[in-house]
N, C-alpha and C positions, 0 to 999 in steps of 0.2 A: 735761100735759107741761110741764116747766120751759122757760122761754124762755132759750135759750143766749145770745142777744144782750144780755140784761139782767143780766149778771153784775156784781155790785157790786165795788167796790174791795177789799173784804175777801177776795175770792177765793171767796166763797160764792155759790151760785146763788140767784136770787130764785124765789119761788113763783108768779110770774105764770101765770095760766091753770090753776092747780091748785085744785080745790075744797077748801074748808075742812074738809069732812067727811073727805076723804082725808088731810089733814094732821092732823086730830084723832085719827084712828085710829092713824096712824103715831106721833104724839107719845105717845099712851097706851101703846103697846107699848114705845117707847123709855124712857119714864119708869119703867115697871115693870121692864124688863130692866136698868136702871141702878141699881136699889136693891140694898142689901146682901143682902137676902133675896128675890131676884127670883122672880116667878111663872113667867116665861118667860126663855129665853136667846135674845135677839135682837140681837146686836151690829150687824147691818146697819141696824136701825131707829135705833139710837143714832148710827151713822155718818151716816145720811141727815139726821137732825134737826140734827146738828152742821154739816152742809154746806149747809143751806138757810137763806137770809136770810129769816126770818119770826118774828113775835112769838108763839112757841109758848106763852109764859107766860100769854097771855090765856085759854087753855083751862083754866088751873088745874092742880091735881094729880089730875085724874081719869084713870082708865085701867085700874083693876083689872078692870072688867067687860070691857074690850076684850082685856086680856091673858088673862083666863079663857076668853073665847070663842075666842081664838087657840089656847090650850092644848087646849081641847076639840076643835076642828077638827083640830089636829095629831094628836091621839091617834086620832081616827076615821080620818084619812088613813093613818096608820102601820099601824093594824090592818087596814084594807082592803087596802093595798098588800102587806102581809105575807101575806094570804090569797089575793090575786089579783096575783101579781107582774107580769103582762103588762098590767095595767090602766093607764088614763090618768086622772088626776084633773084636772078643770077647775074652777078657782075663779073664780066670777063676782062682780062688784061688790065686790071686795076692796080697792079703793083702792090705797094704797102698800103692797102686801103684800110682805113680805120672807121669806116662808115657804121659798122655794126655796134661800135662803142658809143656812138653819139646819142645823147639823150632823146632828141626829137625823133630819131629813127626807132629807137627801142620802144618809146612810148606808143608810137603808131603801130608797131608790130605787136606789142602786147595788148593794146586795146582792140586790135583787129582780130586777135586770136581768141 
């Protein structure tokens, strides 16, 4: 969880108390979503990365594997929810997951309900 009391003068939140692995996966998804030919559509990941005071560049430009994993999980969840509209999907150990903000997941969940 971000420490609200340690907001920097820039208006961005610091990443105090957040594991680097959570930030790494978030950055990987944001990096891929922000490309001209994105693997995934994840505007919330981009927004979060832009709002957190952290040196994300130290991770380099890796992220394709995280974006592909996210895409695969999304497709499985969409397929399952389409077949089982009353089901609940619980995502464990997902770090800074933004899946619930993605349009294709929301529209599947809403149409299933």
